[in-house]
RODO-2510 file (C-alpha; in nm, 4 decimals, decimal comma):
residues 455
     n   res          X          Y          Z
     1     m     3,4993   -11,3645    -1,5650
     2     q     3,7736   -11,1585    -1,7265
     3     s     3,8951   -11,4601    -1,9266
     4     v     3,5376   -11,5128    -2,0533
     5     d     3,5180   -11,1493    -2,1636
     6     i     3,8492   -11,1846    -2,3453
     7     a     3,7255   -11,4994    -2,5230
     8     v     3,4069   -11,3183    -2,6302
     9     t     3,6143   -11,0293    -2,7602
    10     d     3,8430   -11,2645    -2,9531
    11     l     3,5401   -11,4435    -3,1019
    12     a     3,3846   -11,1144    -3,2104
    13     s     3,7159   -11,0035    -3,3610
    14     a     3,7566   -11,3311    -3,5514
    15     t     3,4024   -11,3121    -3,6878
    16     k     3,4519   -10,9540    -3,8051
    17     k     3,7700   -11,0547    -3,9828
    18     f     3,5830   -11,3360    -4,1569
    19     f     3,3198   -11,0899    -4,2802
    20     r     3,5872   -10,8507    -4,4038
    21     r     3,8208   -11,1018    -4,5659
    22     v     3,6370   -11,4208    -4,6633
    23     l     3,2834   -11,3022    -4,7368
    24     p     3,3965   -11,0641    -5,0173
    25     i     3,5779   -11,3580    -5,1818
    26     m     3,2573   -11,5602    -5,1686
    27     l     3,0614   -11,2701    -5,3150
    28     v     3,2989   -11,2358    -5,6108
    29     m     3,2610   -11,6092    -5,6728
    30     l     2,8840   -11,5703    -5,6542
    31     v     2,8895   -11,2875    -5,9103
    32     c     3,0770   -11,5131    -6,1522
    33     n     2,8317   -11,7922    -6,0794
    34     q     2,5316   -11,5721    -6,1513
    35     l     2,6837   -11,4320    -6,4706
    36     n     2,7386   -11,7807    -6,6110
    37     r     2,3926   -11,9008    -6,5073
    38     s     2,1952   -11,6085    -6,6461
    39     n     2,3837   -11,5209    -6,9647
    40     i     2,1742   -11,7487    -7,1857
    41     g     1,8691   -11,5424    -7,0901
    42     y     2,0213   -11,2477    -7,2749
    43     a     2,1576   -11,4617    -7,5593
    44     h     1,8269   -11,6441    -7,6159
    45     e     1,7031   -11,4580    -7,9241
    46     h     2,0523   -11,4448    -8,0739
    47     l     2,0900   -11,8212    -8,0336
    48     e     1,7542   -11,8679    -8,1997
    49     a     1,8531   -11,6477    -8,4938
    50     d     2,2096   -11,7785    -8,5419
    51     v     2,1883   -12,1406    -8,4257
    52     g     1,8175   -12,2193    -8,4633
    53     i     1,7454   -12,2868    -8,0949
    54     g     1,3710   -12,2261    -8,0475
    55     a     1,1785   -12,1405    -7,7286
    56     a     1,1115   -12,5014    -7,6231
    57     a     1,4687   -12,6129    -7,6986
    58     y     1,6026   -12,3094    -7,5140
    59     g     1,3855   -12,3814    -7,2101
    60     f     1,4850   -12,7483    -7,2094
    61     g     1,8549   -12,6650    -7,2392
    62     a     1,8304   -12,4000    -6,9690
    63     g     1,6637   -12,6551    -6,7416
    64     l     1,9091   -12,9382    -6,8149
    65     f     2,1594   -12,7453    -6,6074
    66     f     1,9542   -12,8209    -6,2966
    67     i     1,9065   -13,1885    -6,3750
    68     a     2,2849   -13,2301    -6,3768
    69     y     2,3083   -13,0051    -6,0707
    70     a     2,0686   -13,2298    -5,8781
    71     i     2,2480   -13,5495    -5,9836
    72     f     2,5966   -13,4318    -5,8882
    73     e     2,5139   -13,2057    -5,5930
    74     l     2,5475   -13,4570    -5,3099
    75     p     2,8577   -13,6346    -5,4511
    76     s     3,0192   -13,2955    -5,5036
    77     n     2,9505   -13,1947    -5,1447
    78     v     3,0979   -13,5226    -5,0174
    79     m     3,4102   -13,4580    -5,2243
    80     m     3,4286   -13,1063    -5,0820
    81     e     3,4402   -13,2505    -4,7298
    82     k     3,7188   -13,4841    -4,8415
    83     f     3,9400   -13,2375    -5,0313
    84     g     3,8562   -12,9174    -4,8440
    85     a     3,6798   -12,5977    -4,9492
    86     r     3,9789   -12,4312    -5,1120
    87     v     4,0589   -12,7141    -5,3535
    88     w     3,7004   -12,8071    -5,4315
    89     l     3,5616   -12,4571    -5,4808
    90     t     3,8557   -12,3844    -5,7107
    91     r     3,7750   -12,6995    -5,9084
    92     i     3,4097   -12,5982    -5,9332
    93     m     3,4857   -12,2479    -6,0600
    94     v     3,7533   -12,3456    -6,3115
    95     s     3,5443   -12,6284    -6,4583
    96     w     3,2268   -12,4212    -6,4929
    97     g     3,4315   -12,1388    -6,6477
    98     i     3,5735   -12,3735    -6,9123
    99     v     3,2293   -12,5117    -7,0004
   100     s     3,0793   -12,1631    -7,0164
   101     f     3,3606   -12,0529    -7,2464
   102     l     3,2831   -12,3470    -7,4790
   103     m     2,9255   -12,2198    -7,5059
   104     a     3,0670   -11,9510    -7,7334
   105     f     3,1146   -12,2197    -7,9984
   106     v     2,7743   -12,3939    -7,9769
   107     q     2,6487   -12,4920    -8,3232
   108     n     2,3237   -12,6861    -8,2744
   109     e     2,0619   -12,7945    -8,0225
   110     m     2,2401   -13,1146    -7,9188
   111     m     2,5650   -12,9323    -7,8471
   112     f     2,3635   -12,6759    -7,6512
   113     y     2,2028   -12,9519    -7,4423
   114     v     2,5347   -13,1257    -7,3721
   115     l     2,7108   -12,8067    -7,2642
   116     r     2,4224   -12,6993    -7,0398
   117     f     2,4253   -13,0433    -6,8725
   118     l     2,8030   -13,0250    -6,8254
   119     l     2,7716   -12,6747    -6,6814
   120     g     2,5279   -12,8040    -6,4191
   121     a     2,7611   -13,0924    -6,3350
   122     a     3,0534   -12,8507    -6,3042
   123     e     2,8671   -12,6084    -6,0757
   124     a     2,7097   -12,8782    -5,8570
   125     g     2,8001   -12,8341    -5,4929
   126     f     2,8883   -12,4641    -5,5066
   127     f     2,6056   -12,3212    -5,2975
   128     p     2,5859   -12,5952    -5,0311
   129     a     2,9660   -12,5897    -5,0056
   130     v     2,9528   -12,2197    -4,9231
   131     i     2,6669   -12,2648    -4,6732
   132     f     2,8496   -12,5541    -4,5071
   133     y     3,1689   -12,3448    -4,5050
   134     f     2,9798   -12,0762    -4,3121
   135     a     2,8618   -12,3399    -4,0636
   136     r     3,2251   -12,4413    -4,0010
   137     w     3,3573   -12,0841    -3,9682
   138     v     3,0808   -11,8555    -3,8395
   139     p     2,9079   -11,8793    -3,4969
   140     a     2,5332   -11,9485    -3,5150
   141     g     2,4443   -11,5970    -3,4023
   142     q     2,6141   -11,4464    -3,7080
   143     r     2,5496   -11,7256    -3,9591
   144     g     2,2122   -11,5926    -4,0673
   145     k     2,3695   -11,2559    -4,1400
   146     a     2,6482   -11,4165    -4,3458
   147     t     2,3971   -11,6235    -4,5422
   148     a     2,1725   -11,3220    -4,6014
   149     i     2,4632   -11,1136    -4,7303
   150     f     2,5765   -11,3977    -4,9545
   151     i     2,2313   -11,4569    -5,1014
   152     a     2,1793   -11,0807    -5,1383
   153     g     2,4957   -11,0916    -5,3456
   154     s     2,3087   -11,3048    -5,6015
   155     s     2,0680   -11,0157    -5,6564
   156     v     2,3582   -10,7740    -5,6951
   157     a     2,5119   -11,0184    -5,9425
   158     a     2,1814   -11,0492    -6,1282
   159     a     2,1579   -10,6709    -6,1444
   160     l     2,5108   -10,6526    -6,2842
   161     s     2,4545   -10,9342    -6,5319
   162     g     2,2059   -10,7322    -6,7375
   163     p     2,4254   -10,4292    -6,8132
   164     i     2,7335   -10,6502    -6,8600
   165     a     2,5444   -10,8767    -7,1003
   166     g     2,4113   -10,5758    -7,2878
   167     m     2,7590   -10,4325    -7,3362
   168     l     2,9103   -10,7645    -7,4436
   169     l     2,6259   -10,8311    -7,6882
   170     s     2,6959   -10,4872    -7,8350
   171     l     3,0391   -10,6150    -7,9460
   172     q     2,8625   -10,7834    -8,2390
   173     g     3,1184   -10,8414    -8,5164
   174     a     3,4245   -10,7367    -8,3125
   175     l     3,7253   -10,9507    -8,4128
   176     g     3,4888   -11,1592    -8,6232
   177     f     3,2820   -11,2887    -8,3279
   178     r     2,9142   -11,2427    -8,2616
   179     g     2,7929   -11,0609    -7,9524
   180     w     2,6659   -11,3766    -7,7821
   181     q     3,0092   -11,5396    -7,8358
   182     w     3,1721   -11,2458    -7,6570
   183     l     2,9183   -11,2911    -7,3774
   184     f     2,9925   -11,6591    -7,3133
   185     g     3,3659   -11,6343    -7,3833
   186     f     3,4425   -11,3383    -7,1582
   187     e     3,2310   -11,4532    -6,8624
   188     g     3,3697   -11,8074    -6,8872
   189     l     3,7307   -11,6933    -6,8820
   190     l     3,6547   -11,4576    -6,5931
   191     s     3,5404   -11,7536    -6,3821
   192     v     3,8578   -11,9482    -6,4627
   193     v     4,0782   -11,6573    -6,3528
   194     v     3,8794   -11,5961    -6,0331
   195     g     3,8765   -11,9698    -5,9528
   196     i     4,2552   -11,9941    -5,9727
   197     t     4,2882   -11,6804    -5,7580
   198     v     4,0536   -11,8250    -5,4945
   199     y     4,2919   -12,1158    -5,4406
   200     f     4,5533   -11,8746    -5,3067
   201     l     4,3110   -11,6648    -5,0990
   202     l     4,0781   -11,9149    -4,9322
   203     d     4,1626   -12,1272    -4,6269
   204     a     4,0098   -12,4714    -4,5823
   205     r     4,0259   -12,4747    -4,2000
   206     i     4,0270   -12,2194    -3,9200
   207     e     4,3680   -12,3526    -3,8148
   208     d     4,5114   -12,2512    -4,1540
   209     a     4,4005   -11,8870    -4,1355
   210     k     4,7149   -11,6750    -4,1036
   211     w     4,4976   -11,3623    -4,0811
   212     l     4,3665   -11,4743    -3,7391
   213     t     4,5643   -11,4539    -3,4168
   214     l     4,6122   -11,7695    -3,2090
   215     k     4,3567   -11,6459    -2,9543
   216     e     4,1043   -11,5674    -3,2278
   217     k     4,1501   -11,9126    -3,3803
   218     a     4,1026   -12,0765    -3,0400
   219     a     3,7897   -11,8718    -2,9644
   220     l     3,6342   -11,9483    -3,3040
   221     i     3,7168   -12,3203    -3,2918
   222     s     3,5801   -12,3411    -2,9367
   223     a     3,2548   -12,1637    -3,0315
   224     i     3,1874   -12,3907    -3,3293
   225     a     3,2737   -12,7023    -3,1282
   226     s     3,0461   -12,5895    -2,8449
   227     e     2,7536   -12,5388    -3,0822
   228     d     2,8116   -12,8827    -3,2310
   229     a     2,8193   -13,0340    -2,8825
   230     q     2,4782   -12,8811    -2,8032
   231     h     2,3348   -13,0925    -3,0836
   232     t     2,5258   -13,4046    -2,9851
   233     s     2,4229   -13,6756    -2,7409
   234     s     2,5540   -14,0158    -2,6468
   235     q     2,3038   -14,1599    -2,8963
   236     d     2,4693   -13,9929    -3,1958
   237     t     2,6443   -14,3104    -3,2993
   238     k     2,3044   -14,4835    -3,3231
   239     i     2,1525   -14,2160    -3,5479
   240     n     2,1165   -14,3214    -3,9094
   241     r     2,2423   -14,0277    -4,1156
   242     w     2,0446   -14,1322    -4,4237
   243     k     1,7269   -14,1895    -4,2252
   244     m     1,7493   -13,8264    -4,1195
   245     l     1,7310   -13,7244    -4,4857
   246     l     1,3889   -13,8921    -4,5096
   247     n     1,2631   -13,6704    -4,2307
   248     p     0,9277   -13,5159    -4,3414
   249     q     1,0542   -13,1754    -4,2305
   250     i     1,3448   -13,1973    -4,4752
   251     l     1,1070   -13,3023    -4,7534
   252     l     0,8842   -13,0086    -4,6625
   253     l     1,1842   -12,7768    -4,6822
   254     c     1,2593   -12,9179    -5,0281
   255     g     0,9057   -12,8371    -5,1441
   256     i     0,9138   -12,4788    -5,0195
   257     y     1,2566   -12,4168    -5,1678
   258     f     1,1397   -12,5705    -5,4972
   259     s     0,8719   -12,3025    -5,5184
   260     v     1,1208   -12,0256    -5,4425
   261     q     1,3528   -12,1542    -5,7143
   262     l     1,0662   -12,1685    -5,9651
   263     s     1,0240   -11,7936    -5,9341
   264     i     1,3946   -11,7139    -5,9257
   265     y     1,4853   -11,9065    -6,2390
   266     a     1,1725   -11,8270    -6,4371
   267     n     1,2769   -11,4639    -6,3985
   268     t     1,6469   -11,5347    -6,4519
   269     f     1,5912   -11,7003    -6,7896
   270     w     1,2769   -11,5246    -6,9181
   271     l     1,2880   -11,1718    -6,7736
   272     p     1,4905   -11,0344    -7,0700
   273     s     1,2309   -11,1754    -7,3108
   274     i     0,9505   -11,0102    -7,1126
   275     v     1,1378   -10,6779    -7,1052
   276     k     1,1915   -10,6945    -7,4815
   277     q     0,8143   -10,6617    -7,5240
   278     i     0,8520   -10,2966    -7,4212
   279     p     0,8524   -10,0967    -7,7484
   280     g     1,1822    -9,9439    -7,8601
   281     t     1,4175   -10,1575    -7,6502
   282     t     1,7644   -10,2708    -7,7641
   283     d     2,0095   -10,5297    -7,6272
   284     l     2,1734   -10,2597    -7,4152
   285     s     1,8482   -10,1102    -7,2820
   286     v     1,7067   -10,4578    -7,2123
   287     g     2,0177   -10,5323    -7,0085
   288     f     1,9771   -10,2215    -6,7949
   289     l     1,5979   -10,2521    -6,7580
   290     s     1,6331   -10,6176    -6,6583
   291     a     1,8526   -10,5050    -6,3684
   292     i     1,5673   -10,3092    -6,2062
   293     p     1,3894   -10,6046    -6,0363
   294     w     1,7186   -10,7333    -5,8964
   295     v     1,8174   -10,3909    -5,7597
   296     c     1,4777   -10,3697    -5,5862
   297     a     1,5379   -10,7197    -5,4501
   298     v     1,8681   -10,6105    -5,2917
   299     v     1,6907   -10,3297    -5,1050
   300     a     1,4139   -10,5622    -4,9892
   301     m     1,6623   -10,8244    -4,8728
   302     y     1,8447   -10,5644    -4,6649
   303     f     1,5303   -10,4771    -4,4700
   304     a     1,4254   -10,8419    -4,4496
   305     a     1,7619   -10,9225    -4,2905
   306     k     1,7146   -10,6446    -4,0314
   307     w     1,3656   -10,7676    -3,9452
   308     q     1,4930   -11,1251    -3,9370
   309     d     1,7518   -11,0417    -3,6716
   310     k     1,4799   -10,9002    -3,4452
   311     a     1,2175   -11,1683    -3,5066
   312     t     1,1893   -11,4667    -3,2742
   313     s     0,9998   -11,6559    -3,5453
   314     k     1,1044   -11,6586    -3,9112
   315     r     0,7850   -11,8225    -4,0383
   316     p     0,5661   -11,5086    -4,0587
   317     l     0,8373   -11,3195    -4,2489
   318     l     0,8801   -11,6088    -4,4907
   319     v     0,5033   -11,6250    -4,5492
   320     v     0,4875   -11,2506    -4,6208
   321     a     0,7800   -11,2743    -4,8653
   322     l     0,6157   -11,5625    -5,0546
   323     l     0,2794   -11,3833    -5,0717
   324     v     0,4461   -11,0655    -5,2018
   325     a     0,6048   -11,2808    -5,4737
   326     a     0,2654   -11,4299    -5,5582
   327     v     0,0843   -11,0950    -5,5777
   328     g     0,3606   -10,9309    -5,7835
   329     t     0,3768   -11,2202    -6,0296
   330     f    -0,0016   -11,2353    -6,0721
   331     a    -0,0205   -10,8601    -6,1333
   332     a     0,2617   -10,8817    -6,3891
   333     a     0,0649   -11,1435    -6,5812
   334     v    -0,2306   -10,9090    -6,6399
   335     a    -0,0412   -10,5795    -6,6819
   336     t     0,1015   -10,3949    -6,9824
   337     p     0,4742   -10,4616    -7,0592
   338     v     0,5897   -10,1494    -6,8737
   339     l     0,3752   -10,2180    -6,5669
   340     a     0,4706   -10,5856    -6,5862
   341     l     0,8322   -10,4829    -6,5244
   342     v     0,7197   -10,2839    -6,2184
   343     f     0,5215   -10,5757    -6,0769
   344     l     0,8023   -10,8205    -6,1494
   345     a     1,0229   -10,5924    -5,9406
   346     v     0,7704   -10,6333    -5,6566
   347     a     0,7725   -11,0106    -5,7087
   348     a     1,1542   -11,0172    -5,7021
   349     m     1,1489   -10,8348    -5,3689
   350     g     0,9388   -11,1217    -5,2380
   351     f     1,1008   -11,4349    -5,3765
   352     k     1,4581   -11,3128    -5,3312
   353     s     1,3882   -11,2123    -4,9694
   354     a     1,2333   -11,5539    -4,9124
   355     s     1,5607   -11,7296    -4,9922
   356     p     1,7763   -11,6056    -4,6989
   357     l     1,4771   -11,6263    -4,4646
   358     f     1,4333   -11,9866    -4,5703
   359     w     1,7957   -12,0924    -4,5202
   360     t     1,8107   -11,9766    -4,1573
   361     i     1,5698   -12,2598    -4,0701
   362     p     1,7657   -12,5695    -4,1822
   363     q     2,1004   -12,4058    -4,1076
   364     s     2,0247   -12,3456    -3,7408
   365     g     1,7988   -12,6413    -3,6678
   366     l     1,9434   -12,9457    -3,8396
   367     h     2,1696   -13,1870    -3,6587
   368     p     2,5427   -13,1425    -3,7428
   369     l     2,5687   -13,5029    -3,8627
   370     v     2,3081   -13,4354    -4,1291
   371     l     2,3747   -13,0669    -4,2005
   372     a     2,5986   -13,1021    -4,5062
   373     p     2,4029   -13,3771    -4,6870
   374     a     2,0676   -13,2207    -4,5894
   375     i     2,1668   -12,8832    -4,7328
   376     a     2,2805   -13,0584    -5,0489
   377     i     1,9517   -13,2535    -5,0728
   378     i     1,7361   -12,9444    -5,0125
   379     n     1,9356   -12,7380    -5,2580
   380     s     1,9521   -13,0035    -5,5302
   381     l     1,5852   -13,1082    -5,5151
   382     g     1,4745   -12,7486    -5,4719
   383     n     1,6867   -12,6473    -5,7684
   384     l     1,4817   -12,8792    -5,9882
   385     g     1,2561   -12,5763    -5,9978
   386     g     1,5290   -12,4378    -6,2173
   387     f     1,4479   -12,7124    -6,4683
   388     v     1,0711   -12,6959    -6,4462
   389     a     1,0468   -12,3154    -6,4724
   390     p     1,2483   -12,2444    -6,7901
   391     f     1,1363   -12,5646    -6,9655
   392     g     0,7729   -12,5036    -6,8760
   393     f     0,7918   -12,1412    -6,9859
   394     g     0,9564   -12,2518    -7,3117
   395     i     0,6758   -12,4942    -7,3929
   396     i     0,4103   -12,2389    -7,2981
   397     k     0,5795   -11,9696    -7,5080
   398     e     0,6087   -12,1980    -7,8104
   399     q     0,2502   -12,3219    -7,7842
   400     t     0,0747   -11,9943    -7,6976
   401     g     0,3201   -11,7226    -7,7996
   402     s     0,3017   -11,5808    -7,4454
   403     v     0,4469   -11,6476    -7,1008
   404     v     0,1369   -11,5183    -6,9190
   405     p     0,0051   -11,8678    -6,8238
   406     g     0,3481   -11,9414    -6,6787
   407     l     0,3275   -11,6301    -6,4602
   408     f    -0,0105   -11,7451    -6,3268
   409     a     0,1444   -12,0820    -6,2386
   410     l     0,4316   -11,9111    -6,0534
   411     a     0,1851   -11,7043    -5,8503
   412     a    -0,0032   -12,0203    -5,7531
   413     a     0,3196   -12,1995    -5,6543
   414     s     0,4283   -11,9134    -5,4264
   415     t     0,0856   -11,9077    -5,2615
   416     l     0,0991   -12,2834    -5,2009
   417     a     0,4494   -12,2538    -5,0529
   418     a     0,3259   -11,9829    -4,8149
   419     g     0,0658   -12,2314    -4,6913
   420     l     0,3240   -12,5060    -4,6467
   421     v     0,5305   -12,2819    -4,4173
   422     y     0,2551   -12,3274    -4,1563
   423     f     0,3562   -12,6933    -4,1221
   424     l     0,7243   -12,6087    -4,0837
   425     k     0,8555   -12,6544    -3,7321
   426     e     1,0890   -12,3976    -3,5861
   427     r     1,3757   -12,5341    -3,3852
   428     t     1,6209   -12,4162    -3,1281
   429     t     1,9990   -12,4494    -3,1312
   430     t     2,0445   -12,3695    -2,7643
   431     a     1,9243   -12,6909    -2,6022
   432     g     1,7849   -13,0343    -2,6634
   433     h     1,9010   -13,3514    -2,8308
   434     p     1,8014   -13,5002    -3,1656
   435     d     1,5645   -13,7897    -3,1930
   436     a     1,6309   -14,0969    -3,4073
   437     d     1,5497   -13,9025    -3,7242
   438     g     1,7817   -13,6156    -3,6406
   439     n     1,5041   -13,3821    -3,5212
   440     l     1,5825   -13,1201    -3,2602
   441     p     1,3074   -13,0213    -3,0161
   442     d     1,0465   -12,7710    -3,1316
   443     r     1,0552   -12,4404    -2,9431
   444     r     0,6935   -12,4744    -2,8409
   445     s     0,7387   -12,8290    -2,7102
   446     m     1,0515   -12,7225    -2,5242
   447     a     0,8631   -12,4356    -2,3660
   448     s     0,5879   -12,6749    -2,2520
   449     s     0,8433   -12,9186    -2,1144
   450     s     1,0230   -12,6396    -1,9322
   451     s     0,6973   -12,5154    -1,7761
   452     a     0,6027   -12,8646    -1,6637
   453     t     0,9396   -12,9110    -1,5024
   454     t     0,9102   -12,5802    -1,3184
   455     v     0,5670   -12,6718    -1,1824
***
């Protein structure tokens, strides 16, 4: 009994060290990622004035990022498993930093399209690599917390991106460069520097972590292996890994995540334009005002994470988050510019909270053999919302002069996703074996089976 207590203590100590040492590194990487994704939202009108990139072209270019992301996501994740997290995440950061830096020299629409596509190809695999990294380092009981903190970091990054963009755009004319060139150049180089630094700070395997004691390493390795074994049966060799990816539940997860991403990236790329409708705003004030919804989202995600830890079922919380997003977006569509910002803050509290709530479901319930490719599939197909949202908004803006119809569409998508959650099965990671499609038993069916056995 004493040896068990010691092992539990070592596991808790190892997990705490991971949260203190590794998670901050991931959050810094995420900040750089968010800065390079969202900067064109603040440069939009400047690109239109200086380069001639209109609303539809801007929306198409913004969305091309996600087409490339979807194409290269799964191959990138496979390469990450081959080369290890440290090498591959460094490659991802350095390459996206270089492409982002080159955006400072864009001269026409075609060059804009090419660079946005290359940026998506460069970034592909970043998020699923981090989620898979958590699955290989963090026990299941703490994985939801790690994921929630990481995703909350995207809201912090989004909140920071506005003021940073505003200040960089204010450097208009400094050293002969335009403000938007400072924006792309600085944030691109920052990612390159951070990426190189990550190579020396991140460990690919638990065995390589010098900051863990031998007992902590053993406890952590044993815990992860034990969780994997709970999902594994003698039939594992007969399970078709690719057949699992055609599982209707995974396709359903893709659809729900697609809706979440619609809202996230419509706001990422078009929020500054909406804020600029407020009379008397400047680049700097737009940057700071655009941070408000993301700051509110951070607060909401904190409470959502606390409620998530106590909830036995994540579905009701996810439904509430999606409906809050729908109501906030609908209200923003019919409100004045100032009130629209307030309601978009409400919407952000919903759709950003939905993201970590969503990821606890596939992360804890999918079979280990399919976890990495399934996360990549869900993320890449879901991220196509990042193409549809900005491109659709661009067309709507160019045709109608307003993004209001786009906001109505976002509200409808969030409502539909809330309905789809009803069909999502919740799974357990504590018992049961996968079927031929990689499904783990549903909690309700397990409860029925257990009762029948007892009788």
